[in-house]
N, CA, C and O atoms as a printed pandas DataFrame, in Angstrom:
     atom_number atom_name residue_name chain_id  residue_number  x_coord  y_coord  z_coord
0              1         N          MET        A               1  -16.922  -15.816  -16.562
1              2        CA          MET        A               1  -15.892  -15.321  -15.684
2              3         C          MET        A               1  -15.339  -13.982  -16.199
3              4         O          MET        A               1  -14.947  -13.140  -15.392
4              5         N          GLN        A               2  -15.298  -13.773  -17.484
5              6        CA          GLN        A               2  -14.753  -12.542  -18.054
6              7         C          GLN        A               2  -15.598  -11.318  -17.697
7              8         O          GLN        A               2  -15.074  -10.205  -17.664
8              9         N          ASN        A               3  -16.885  -11.501  -17.432
9             10        CA          ASN        A               3  -17.757  -10.380  -17.091
10            11         C          ASN        A               3  -17.767  -10.058  -15.596
11            12         O          ASN        A               3  -18.354   -9.061  -15.176
12            13         N          ASP        A               4  -17.124  -10.893  -14.806
13            14        CA          ASP        A               4  -17.077  -10.693  -13.361
14            15         C          ASP        A               4  -16.179   -9.491  -13.036
15            16         O          ASP        A               4  -15.018   -9.469  -13.442
16            17         N          PRO        A               5  -16.699   -8.493  -12.309
17            18        CA          PRO        A               5  -15.875   -7.319  -11.990
18            19         C          PRO        A               5  -14.635   -7.666  -11.163
19            20         O          PRO        A               5  -13.595   -7.026  -11.324
20            21         N          LEU        A               6  -14.724   -8.659  -10.291
21            22        CA          LEU        A               6  -13.559   -9.047   -9.502
22            23         C          LEU        A               6  -12.482   -9.691  -10.370
23            24         O          LEU        A               6  -11.292   -9.576  -10.078
24            25         N          TRP        A               7  -12.900  -10.366  -11.431
25            26        CA          TRP        A               7  -11.933  -10.972  -12.337
26            27         C          TRP        A               7  -11.106   -9.886  -13.031
27            28         O          TRP        A               7   -9.909  -10.058  -13.261
28            29         N          LYS        A               8  -11.742   -8.793  -13.353
29            30        CA          LYS        A               8  -11.034   -7.688  -13.998
30            31         C          LYS        A               8  -10.062   -7.013  -13.033
31            32         O          LYS        A               8   -9.090   -6.394  -13.465
32            33         N          LEU        A               9  -10.315   -7.127  -11.747
33            34        CA          LEU        A               9   -9.463   -6.516  -10.730
34            35         C          LEU        A               9   -8.475   -7.502  -10.112
35            36         O          LEU        A               9   -7.841   -7.194   -9.102
36            37         N          ARG        A              10   -8.342   -8.679  -10.711
37            38        CA          ARG        A              10   -7.545   -9.740  -10.092
38            39         C          ARG        A              10   -6.088   -9.349   -9.883
39            40         O          ARG        A              10   -5.510   -9.695   -8.852
40            41         N          TYR        A              11   -5.483   -8.645  -10.821
41            42        CA          TYR        A              11   -4.083   -8.264  -10.667
42            43         C          TYR        A              11   -3.919   -7.222   -9.554
43            44         O          TYR        A              11   -2.959   -7.270   -8.786
44            45         N          ALA        A              12   -4.843   -6.306   -9.478
45            46        CA          ALA        A              12   -4.776   -5.297   -8.416
46            47         C          ALA        A              12   -5.011   -5.944   -7.050
47            48         O          ALA        A              12   -4.317   -5.621   -6.086
48            49         N          LEU        A              13   -5.978   -6.848   -6.962
49            50        CA          LEU        A              13   -6.248   -7.530   -5.691
50            51         C          LEU        A              13   -5.051   -8.361   -5.247
51            52         O          LEU        A              13   -4.675   -8.341   -4.076
52            53         N          ALA        A              14   -4.462   -9.083   -6.174
53            54        CA          ALA        A              14   -3.291   -9.901   -5.834
54            55         C          ALA        A              14   -2.108   -9.014   -5.453
55            56         O          ALA        A              14   -1.392   -9.309   -4.496
56            57         N          GLY        A              15   -1.903   -7.944   -6.188
57            58        CA          GLY        A              15   -0.785   -7.047   -5.893
58            59         C          GLY        A              15   -0.915   -6.394   -4.531
59            60         O          GLY        A              15    0.048   -6.342   -3.765
60            61         N          ILE        A              16   -2.096   -5.898   -4.231
61            62        CA          ILE        A              16   -2.306   -5.231   -2.939
62            63         C          ILE        A              16   -2.241   -6.257   -1.808
63            64         O          ILE        A              16   -1.728   -5.959   -0.729
64            65         N          GLY        A              17   -2.754   -7.452   -2.050
65            66        CA          GLY        A              17   -2.703   -8.503   -1.028
66            67         C          GLY        A              17   -1.285   -8.927   -0.698
67            68         O          GLY        A              17   -0.928   -9.062    0.473
68            69         N          LEU        A              18   -0.470   -9.139   -1.733
69            70        CA          LEU        A              18    0.926   -9.512   -1.502
70            71         C          LEU        A              18    1.710   -8.370   -0.852
71            72         O          LEU        A              18    2.546   -8.604    0.021
72            73         N          ALA        A              19    1.441   -7.154   -1.275
73            74        CA          ALA        A              19    2.123   -6.002   -0.666
74            75         C          ALA        A              19    1.773   -5.895    0.819
75            76         O          ALA        A              19    2.641   -5.605    1.642
76            77         N          LEU        A              20    0.514   -6.127    1.162
77            78        CA          LEU        A              20    0.124   -6.110    2.579
78            79         C          LEU        A              20    0.796   -7.244    3.346
79            80         O          LEU        A              20    1.242   -7.057    4.478
80            81         N          LEU        A              21    0.867   -8.412    2.728
81            82        CA          LEU        A              21    1.506   -9.562    3.371
82            83         C          LEU        A              21    2.978   -9.269    3.661
83            84         O          LEU        A              21    3.468   -9.587    4.744
84            85         N          PHE        A              22    3.675   -8.676    2.716
85            86        CA          PHE        A              22    5.088   -8.347    2.909
86            87         C          PHE        A              22    5.268   -7.152    3.850
87            88         O          PHE        A              22    6.337   -6.984    4.438
88            89         N          SER        A              23    4.248   -6.336    3.993
89            90        CA          SER        A              23    4.347   -5.157    4.854
90            91         C          SER        A              23    4.263   -5.491    6.337
91            92         O          SER        A              23    4.731   -4.713    7.168
92            93         N          VAL        A              24    3.684   -6.617    6.682
93            94        CA          VAL        A              24    3.558   -6.979    8.100
94            95         C          VAL        A              24    4.929   -7.139    8.760
95            96         O          VAL        A              24    5.164   -6.530    9.803
96            97         N          PRO        A              25    5.854   -7.942    8.188
97            98        CA          PRO        A              25    7.167   -8.017    8.845
98            99         C          PRO        A              25    7.969   -6.714    8.749
99           100         O          PRO        A              25    8.764   -6.405    9.637
100          101         N          ILE        A              26    7.759   -5.957    7.673
101          102        CA          ILE        A              26    8.440   -4.664    7.558
102          103         C          ILE        A              26    7.969   -3.736    8.675
103          104         O          ILE        A              26    8.781   -3.073    9.321
104          105         N          ALA        A              27    6.652   -3.690    8.899
105          106        CA          ALA        A              27    6.102   -2.854    9.971
106          107         C          ALA        A              27    6.589   -3.330   11.337
107          108         O          ALA        A              27    6.846   -2.514   12.223
108          109         N          ALA        A              28    6.716   -4.641   11.513
109          110        CA          ALA        A              28    7.220   -5.165   12.784
110          111         C          ALA        A              28    8.659   -4.728   13.014
111          112         O          ALA        A              28    9.021   -4.309   14.113
112          113         N          GLY        A              29    9.473   -4.830   11.975
113          114        CA          GLY        A              29   10.872   -4.411   12.113
114          115         C          GLY        A              29   11.008   -2.924   12.375
115          116         O          GLY        A              29   11.756   -2.502   13.257
116          117         N          LEU        A              30   10.274   -2.126   11.594
117          118        CA          LEU        A              30   10.322   -0.679   11.803
118          119         C          LEU        A              30    9.767   -0.291   13.168
119          120         O          LEU        A              30   10.311    0.584   13.841
120          121         N          GLY        A              31    8.690   -0.939   13.568
121          122        CA          GLY        A              31    8.112   -0.656   14.885
122          123         C          GLY        A              31    9.089   -0.977   16.004
123          124         O          GLY        A              31    9.184   -0.245   16.989
124          125         N          GLY        A              32    9.814   -2.079   15.844
125          126        CA          GLY        A              32   10.810   -2.437   16.846
126          127         C          GLY        A              32   11.962   -1.449   16.895
127          128         O          GLY        A              32   12.382   -1.024   17.972
128          129         N          LEU        A              33   12.474   -1.084   15.719
129          130        CA          LEU        A              33   13.592   -0.142   15.669
130          131         C          LEU        A              33   13.201    1.235   16.188
131          132         O          LEU        A              33   13.903    1.822   17.011
132          133         N          LEU        A              34   12.078    1.740   15.701
133          134        CA          LEU        A              34   11.635    3.065   16.142
134          135         C          LEU        A              34   11.212    3.061   17.601
135          136         O          LEU        A              34   11.431    4.035   18.320
136          137         N          GLY        A              35   10.602    1.958   18.037
137          138        CA          GLY        A              35   10.200    1.854   19.436
138          139         C          GLY        A              35   11.382    1.828   20.379
139          140         O          GLY        A              35   11.349    2.435   21.449
140          141         N          ASP        A              36   12.433    1.119   19.978
141          142        CA          ASP        A              36   13.655    1.113   20.796
142          143         C          ASP        A              36   14.285    2.494   20.833
143          144         O          ASP        A              36   14.780    2.929   21.872
144          145         N          TRP        A              37   14.268    3.178   19.706
145          146        CA          TRP        A              37   14.851    4.509   19.633
146          147         C          TRP        A              37   14.042    5.519   20.449
147          148         O          TRP        A              37   14.610    6.376   21.126
148          149         N          ALA        A              38   12.699    5.410   20.380
149          150        CA          ALA        A              38   11.837    6.400   21.031
150          151         C          ALA        A              38   11.710    6.183   22.541
151          152         O          ALA        A              38   11.792    7.138   23.314
152          153         N          GLY        A              39   11.516    4.959   22.954
153          154        CA          GLY        A              39   11.271    4.766   24.377
154          155         C          GLY        A              39   11.853    3.488   24.925
155          156         O          GLY        A              39   12.118    3.379   26.122
156          157         N          GLY        A              40   12.051    2.526   24.057
157          158        CA          GLY        A              40   12.668    1.283   24.488
158          159         C          GLY        A              40   11.747    0.307   25.179
159          160         O          GLY        A              40   12.185   -0.784   25.542
160          161         N          SER        A              41   10.491    0.650   25.376
161          162        CA          SER        A              41    9.591   -0.262   26.067
162          163         C          SER        A              41    8.736   -1.041   25.058
163          164         O          SER        A              41    8.613   -0.673   23.890
164          165         N          TYR        A              42    8.162   -2.113   25.556
165          166        CA          TYR        A              42    7.282   -2.921   24.722
166          167         C          TYR        A              42    6.087   -2.104   24.239
167          168         O          TYR        A              42    5.644   -2.267   23.102
168          169         N          GLU        A              43    5.573   -1.245   25.076
169          170        CA          GLU        A              43    4.419   -0.434   24.704
170          171         C          GLU        A              43    4.734    0.460   23.504
171          172         O          GLU        A              43    3.906    0.614   22.607
172          173         N          TRP        A              44    5.934    1.049   23.489
173          174        CA          TRP        A              44    6.328    1.880   22.346
174          175         C          TRP        A              44    6.427    1.056   21.073
175          176         O          TRP        A              44    5.920    1.455   20.025
176          177         N          ARG        A              45    7.082   -0.095   21.170
177          178        CA          ARG        A              45    7.246   -0.941   19.981
178          179         C          ARG        A              45    5.899   -1.424   19.464
179          180         O          ARG        A              45    5.643   -1.370   18.261
180          181         N          ALA        A              46    5.044   -1.890   20.348
181          182        CA          ALA        A              46    3.733   -2.391   19.939
182          183         C          ALA        A              46    2.858   -1.266   19.394
183          184         O          ALA        A              46    2.142   -1.456   18.411
184          185         N          GLY        A              47    2.912   -0.112   20.020
185          186        CA          GLY        A              47    2.125    1.022   19.547
186          187         C          GLY        A              47    2.556    1.486   18.167
187          188         O          GLY        A              47    1.719    1.755   17.306
188          189         N          LEU        A              48    3.864    1.578   17.957
189          190        CA          LEU        A              48    4.357    1.988   16.636
190          191         C          LEU        A              48    4.051    0.938   15.575
191          192         O          LEU        A              48    3.743    1.282   14.433
192          193         N          TYR        A              49    4.132   -0.328   15.939
193          194        CA          TYR        A              49    3.765   -1.405   15.014
194          195         C          TYR        A              49    2.296   -1.270   14.610
195          196         O          TYR        A              49    1.964   -1.399   13.432
196          197         N          ALA        A              50    1.430   -1.014   15.567
197          198        CA          ALA        A              50   -0.001   -0.849   15.274
198          199         C          ALA        A              50   -0.241    0.363   14.377
199          200         O          ALA        A              50   -1.048    0.293   13.450
200          201         N          VAL        A              51    0.445    1.464   14.638
201          202        CA          VAL        A              51    0.298    2.667   13.814
202          203         C          VAL        A              51    0.782    2.393   12.387
203          204         O          VAL        A              51    0.134    2.801   11.423
204          205         N          LEU        A              52    1.904    1.711   12.252
205          206        CA          LEU        A              52    2.424    1.390   10.920
206          207         C          LEU        A              52    1.489    0.452   10.164
207          208         O          LEU        A              52    1.299    0.608    8.958
208          209         N          LEU        A              53    0.908   -0.515   10.856
209          210        CA          LEU        A              53   -0.059   -1.396   10.201
210          211         C          LEU        A              53   -1.293   -0.626    9.759
211          212         O          LEU        A              53   -1.806   -0.848    8.662
212          213         N          LEU        A              54   -1.764    0.262   10.593
213          214        CA          LEU        A              54   -2.908    1.092   10.221
214          215         C          LEU        A              54   -2.572    1.953    9.002
215          216         O          LEU        A              54   -3.405    2.135    8.114
216          217         N          TYR        A              55   -1.361    2.475    8.968
217          218        CA          TYR        A              55   -0.889    3.289    7.846
218          219         C          TYR        A              55   -0.904    2.496    6.538
219          220         O          TYR        A              55   -1.388    2.995    5.522
220          221         N          VAL        A              56   -0.378    1.261    6.551
221          222        CA          VAL        A              56   -0.344    0.500    5.301
222          223         C          VAL        A              56   -1.725   -0.007    4.897
223          224         O          VAL        A              56   -2.011   -0.125    3.706
224          225         N          VAL        A              57   -2.573   -0.304    5.854
225          226        CA          VAL        A              57   -3.944   -0.715    5.503
226          227         C          VAL        A              57   -4.704    0.467    4.892
227          228         O          VAL        A              57   -5.427    0.300    3.910
228          229         N          ALA        A              58   -4.541    1.646    5.467
229          230        CA          ALA        A              58   -5.163    2.836    4.864
230          231         C          ALA        A              58   -4.597    3.083    3.474
231          232         O          ALA        A              58   -5.333    3.441    2.555
232          233         N          GLY        A              59   -3.299    2.893    3.321
233          234        CA          GLY        A              59   -2.683    3.036    2.006
234          235         C          GLY        A              59   -3.212    2.030    1.011
235          236         O          GLY        A              59   -3.396    2.355   -0.162
236          237         N          ALA        A              60   -3.458    0.816    1.460
237          238        CA          ALA        A              60   -4.008   -0.207    0.571
238          239         C          ALA        A              60   -5.391    0.193    0.071
239          240         O          ALA        A              60   -5.709    0.010   -1.104
240          241         N          VAL        A              61   -6.198    0.731    0.949
241          242        CA          VAL        A              61   -7.537    1.174    0.552
242          243         C          VAL        A              61   -7.447    2.321   -0.452
243          244         O          VAL        A              61   -8.137    2.316   -1.471
244          245         N          VAL        A              62   -6.607    3.289   -0.165
245          246        CA          VAL        A              62   -6.453    4.441   -1.058
246          247         C          VAL        A              62   -5.910    4.009   -2.415
247          248         O          VAL        A              62   -6.438    4.407   -3.454
248          249         N          LEU        A              63   -4.864    3.203   -2.408
249          250        CA          LEU        A              63   -4.277    2.757   -3.670
250          251         C          LEU        A              63   -5.256    1.931   -4.483
251          252         O          LEU        A              63   -5.377    2.108   -5.695
252          253         N          PHE        A              64   -5.948    1.038   -3.813
253          254        CA          PHE        A              64   -6.902    0.207   -4.540
254          255         C          PHE        A              64   -7.984    1.070   -5.173
255          256         O          PHE        A              64   -8.369    0.845   -6.320
256          257         N          ALA        A              65   -8.471    2.047   -4.436
257          258        CA          ALA        A              65   -9.517    2.921   -4.976
258          259         C          ALA        A              65   -9.007    3.762   -6.138
259          260         O          ALA        A              65   -9.756    4.044   -7.073
260          261         N          LYS        A              66   -7.738    4.165   -6.089
261          262        CA          LYS        A              66   -7.200    5.062   -7.119
262          263         C          LYS        A              66   -6.705    4.342   -8.366
263          264         O          LYS        A              66   -6.882    4.852   -9.473
264          265         N          VAL        A              67   -6.093    3.179   -8.219
265          266        CA          VAL        A              67   -5.419    2.580   -9.372
266          267         C          VAL        A              67   -5.899    1.194   -9.779
267          268         O          VAL        A              67   -5.440    0.671  -10.794
268          269         N          ALA        A              68   -6.788    0.596   -9.041
269          270        CA          ALA        A              68   -7.169   -0.788   -9.323
270          271         C          ALA        A              68   -7.753   -0.968  -10.717
271          272         O          ALA        A              68   -7.434   -1.946  -11.393
272          273         N          ARG        A              69   -8.575   -0.075  -11.147
273          274        CA          ARG        A              69   -9.230   -0.262  -12.452
274          275         C          ARG        A              69   -8.253   -0.097  -13.617
275          276         O          ARG        A              69   -8.561   -0.491  -14.742
276          277         N          HIS        A              70   -7.080    0.481  -13.356
277          278        CA          HIS        A              70   -6.090    0.681  -14.411
278          279         C          HIS        A              70   -5.029   -0.415  -14.440
279          280         O          HIS        A              70   -4.217   -0.458  -15.364
280          281         N          GLU        A              71   -5.023   -1.290  -13.455
281          282        CA          GLU        A              71   -4.010   -2.330  -13.343
282          283         C          GLU        A              71   -4.415   -3.530  -14.201
283          284         O          GLU        A              71   -5.352   -4.255  -13.865
284          285         N          THR        A              72   -3.707   -3.730  -15.302
285          286        CA          THR        A              72   -4.059   -4.818  -16.223
286          287         C          THR        A              72   -2.893   -5.750  -16.500
287          288         O          THR        A              72   -3.072   -6.775  -17.158
288          289         N          ARG        A              73   -1.704   -5.419  -16.015
289          290        CA          ARG        A              73   -0.545   -6.262  -16.295
290          291         C          ARG        A              73   -0.427   -7.375  -15.260
291          292         O          ARG        A              73   -0.704   -7.157  -14.080
292          293         N          PRO        A              74   -0.015   -8.570  -15.695
293          294        CA          PRO        A              74    0.162   -9.683  -14.755
294          295         C          PRO        A              74    1.232   -9.372  -13.715
295          296         O          PRO        A              74    2.124   -8.552  -13.933
296          297         N          LEU        A              75    1.115  -10.044  -12.590
297          298        CA          LEU        A              75    2.059   -9.819  -11.495
298          299         C          LEU        A              75    3.367  -10.548  -11.741
299          300         O          LEU        A              75    3.402  -11.651  -12.287
300          301         N          GLY        A              76    4.412   -9.912  -11.331
301          302        CA          GLY        A              76    5.748  -10.485  -11.291
302          303         C          GLY        A              76    6.434   -9.872  -10.092
303          304         O          GLY        A              76    5.834   -9.083   -9.362
304          305         N          ALA        A              77    7.683  -10.230   -9.886
305          306        CA          ALA        A              77    8.417   -9.706   -8.728
306          307         C          ALA        A              77    8.519   -8.178   -8.800
307          308         O          ALA        A              77    8.394   -7.492   -7.785
308          309         N          ARG        A              78    8.745   -7.663   -9.992
309          310        CA          ARG        A              78    8.871   -6.215  -10.130
310          311         C          ARG        A              78    7.547   -5.499   -9.831
311          312         O          ARG        A              78    7.541   -4.461   -9.168
312          313         N          ARG        A              79    6.443   -6.042  -10.310
313          314        CA          ARG        A              79    5.133   -5.439  -10.068
314          315         C          ARG        A              79    4.789   -5.488   -8.576
315          316         O          ARG        A              79    4.261   -4.516   -8.034
316          317         N          VAL        A              80    5.079   -6.594   -7.915
317          318        CA          VAL        A              80    4.814   -6.698   -6.478
318          319         C          VAL        A              80    5.682   -5.704   -5.718
319          320         O          VAL        A              80    5.222   -5.089   -4.756
320          321         N          GLY        A              81    6.936   -5.541   -6.143
321          322        CA          GLY        A              81    7.806   -4.542   -5.529
322          323         C          GLY        A              81    7.261   -3.136   -5.699
323          324         O          GLY        A              81    7.351   -2.315   -4.787
324          325         N          LEU        A              82    6.697   -2.859   -6.866
325          326        CA          LEU        A              82    6.089   -1.546   -7.110
326          327         C          LEU        A              82    4.866   -1.341   -6.216
327          328         O          LEU        A              82    4.681   -0.257   -5.663
328          329         N          TRP        A              83    4.043   -2.355   -6.072
329          330        CA          TRP        A              83    2.894   -2.263   -5.166
330          331         C          TRP        A              83    3.369   -2.043   -3.726
331          332         O          TRP        A              83    2.791   -1.241   -2.992
332          333         N          LEU        A              84    4.422   -2.759   -3.328
333          334        CA          LEU        A              84    4.938   -2.626   -1.969
334          335         C          LEU        A              84    5.475   -1.212   -1.726
335          336         O          LEU        A              84    5.179   -0.599   -0.701
336          337         N          ALA        A              85    6.256   -0.707   -2.664
337          338        CA          ALA        A              85    6.778    0.655   -2.517
338          339         C          ALA        A              85    5.643    1.675   -2.514
339          340         O          ALA        A              85    5.659    2.622   -1.728
340          341         N          SER        A              86    4.671    1.486   -3.382
341          342        CA          SER        A              86    3.531    2.403   -3.445
342          343         C          SER        A              86    2.732    2.386   -2.153
343          344         O          SER        A              86    2.203    3.408   -1.716
344          345         N          LEU        A              87    2.654    1.201   -1.549
345          346        CA          LEU        A              87    1.900    1.070   -0.305
346          347         C          LEU        A              87    2.542    1.875    0.819
347          348         O          LEU        A              87    1.836    2.438    1.655
348          349         N          TRP        A              88    3.864    1.935    0.849
349          350        CA          TRP        A              88    4.556    2.679    1.896
350          351         C          TRP        A              88    4.680    4.155    1.567
351          352         O          TRP        A              88    4.842    4.974    2.471
352          353         N          LEU        A              89    4.606    4.509    0.300
353          354        CA          LEU        A              89    4.784    5.908   -0.115
354          355         C          LEU        A              89    3.481    6.534   -0.605
355          356         O          LEU        A              89    3.521    7.533   -1.324
356          357         N          TRP        A              90    2.347    5.984   -0.243
357          358        CA          TRP        A              90    1.077    6.431   -0.812
358          359         C          TRP        A              90    0.761    7.905   -0.566
359          360         O          TRP        A              90    0.144    8.512   -1.441
360          361         N          PRO        A              91    1.132    8.527    0.551
361          362        CA          PRO        A              91    0.828    9.967    0.666
362          363         C          PRO        A              91    1.564   10.788   -0.397
363          364         O          PRO        A              91    1.014   11.752   -0.930
364          365         N          ALA        A              92    2.795   10.409   -0.702
365          366        CA          ALA        A              92    3.552   11.132   -1.737
366          367         C          ALA        A              92    2.893   10.952   -3.100
367          368         O          ALA        A              92    2.870   11.878   -3.911
368          369         N          LEU        A              93    2.367    9.776   -3.346
369          370        CA          LEU        A              93    1.695    9.535   -4.622
370          371         C          LEU        A              93    0.455   10.414   -4.763
371          372         O          LEU        A              93    0.142   10.884   -5.857
372          373         N          LEU        A              94   -0.234   10.628   -3.671
373          374        CA          LEU        A              94   -1.416   11.500   -3.728
374          375         C          LEU        A              94   -1.023   12.954   -3.930
375          376         O          LEU        A              94   -1.697   13.690   -4.649
376          377         N          LEU        A              95    0.065   13.366   -3.298
377          378        CA          LEU        A              95    0.513   14.754   -3.432
378          379         C          LEU        A              95    1.090   15.044   -4.810
379          380         O          LEU        A              95    0.987   16.169   -5.300
380          381         N          LEU        A              96    1.688   14.054   -5.430
381          382        CA          LEU        A              96    2.348   14.247   -6.717
382          383         C          LEU        A              96    1.446   13.991   -7.920
383          384         O          LEU        A              96    1.883   14.144   -9.060
384          385         N          ARG        A              97    0.214   13.610   -7.683
385          386        CA          ARG        A              97   -0.669   13.314   -8.812
386          387         C          ARG        A              97   -0.908   14.573   -9.625
387          388         O          ARG        A              97   -0.866   15.689   -9.108
388          389         N          GLN        A              98   -1.153   14.369  -10.882
389          390        CA          GLN        A              98   -1.359   15.499  -11.788
390          391         C          GLN        A              98   -2.758   16.069  -11.587
391          392         O          GLN        A              98   -3.726   15.321  -11.454
392          393         N          PRO        A              99   -2.861   17.399  -11.564
393          394        CA          PRO        A              99   -4.179   18.001  -11.424
394          395         C          PRO        A              99   -5.007   17.762  -12.693
395          396         O          PRO        A              99   -4.472   17.602  -13.790
396          397         N          ALA        A             100   -6.298   17.744  -12.504
397          398        CA          ALA        A             100   -7.183   17.545  -13.646
398          399         C          ALA        A             100   -7.077   18.731  -14.604
399          400         O          ALA        A             100   -7.019   19.892  -14.200
400          401         N          LYS        A             101   -7.055   18.387  -15.875
401          402        CA          LYS        A             101   -6.969   19.445  -16.880
402          403         C          LYS        A             101   -8.333   20.095  -17.053
403          404         O          LYS        A             101   -9.357   19.413  -17.040
404          405         N          PRO        A             102   -8.347   21.419  -17.215
405          406        CA          PRO        A             102   -9.645   22.072  -17.412
406          407         C          PRO        A             102  -10.229   21.679  -18.773
407          408         O          PRO        A             102   -9.483   21.414  -19.716
408          409         N          PRO        A             103  -11.550   21.640  -18.872
409          410        CA          PRO        A             103  -12.165   21.256  -20.145
410          411         C          PRO        A             103  -11.851   22.274  -21.231
411          412         O          PRO        A             103  -11.780   23.478  -20.988
412          413         N          VAL        A             104  -11.668   21.757  -22.417
413          414        CA          VAL        A             104  -11.393   22.615  -23.572
414          415         C          VAL        A             104  -12.699   23.192  -24.084
415          416         O          VAL        A             104  -13.649   22.453  -24.344
416          417         N          PRO        A             105  -12.751   24.540  -24.235
417          418        CA          PRO        A             105  -14.024   25.147  -24.698
418          419         C          PRO        A             105  -14.320   24.840  -26.149
419          420         O          PRO        A             105  -15.343   25.277  -26.676
């Protein structure tokens, strides 16, 4: 089991999975609030909910690809909260990443 690549990614998989699970009701609430503000119709609310879900799923893919191999700490409430916040703020995380250092001659 120790040589299984998925076993090494277990904390990242669990973190991203829980963050996605918690993001569904958040996206529903935000979609409802923004939909009421923008147009007030069911179509607006449902459309914004779908866009928000697509946003967090894309964020989950990006985050998993970028940080999964570095995630080695066990999950706790704080770690899940960090995954959840990262999932919603993933574009900022990409913009704020440090540029690669040039090779030393």
